[in-house]
Each structure stands twice: as C-alpha cells, then as structure tokens.
N, C-alpha and C positions, 0 to 999 in steps of 0.2 A: 617239091618236095609232097613228099607222103603225110596223110595228118594226123599219124603216130609220131614220127618222127618231129612234126611240129610241136604234137602236145610235149614230147618227151624235151622239146627247147625248152618251151614254158616253162615245165617244170624244175628244170635245172635251172632256171635263171638267164638263160641265153637270149629268150625271146618274148616281150609281154605281149598282153594278150590284141595290142595291135598291130604288131607284128604278124601275130598269129594268124589274124582275119584278114590283114592285107594280103598275105601269100598262100592261104586258102583260096581256091576258086569258085567254093560255091558262097561263100561268104562274103568276097570284096567285091562285087556289085551290090549285092542288099545292103552291104554296111555304106557303101558310098551313097546309095538310094538313101537313108536312113539318115545318113550326116548332113547332104544337103537339104532335105526336108526340112530338118531342125536347124536349119543356120550354121551349121557348124563348119568354120572353114580351117580349123587347126585340131584334127579330131586329138584326143588322149586317149591313154588306156581306159580309163574313167568312162569315155563316152562310148567304148568299144563294151565293157561288162553291160551298161544300159542298154545298150544294142540287142547284146547276144539274150540279155534278159527278156526283153521286147517279144524279140525271135523265137526264143522258144516257146513264149507264151503264145504266139501266134500260130504255130505248127502244132499247137496243142491242139488250141480252139478247132485246127482246120481236120483234126483226129476224131473229134466230137461230131456223133451224128445231128 
C-alpha cells in the first residue's frame, strides 16, 4: 500500500497509527526494534506515537551538522 493511501486511511479512521507503521515498510523494522528495546510485547497506538516522535527527533538530529 502506498504511503499516501495509508495516511488517507489513518485520517479517515480506517487505520490507527499502529496499523500505519506496521504496513509501512520503512517504519516496520525500526518500530519493531524500538518495541523490543523497550520491552513492549503488545504494542499499542500510543506506543507507536511515542516511537514516531523519537524517530522524527533522531532523523532531525542526523541532519544537523
């Protein structure tokens, strides 16, 4: 599924953030690593939001000189 289609499904309430991350090939593995590293055995949408905030911050830091 294309990213824009996934985003559209989240916006329409057809998919929560956990579903979005698990269906997004670029985010699935990093999220799985994050969950394992934090002892999360049954991830929730709230875990996904925390991951995305940390992931965004990490990407931003990588762009800084």
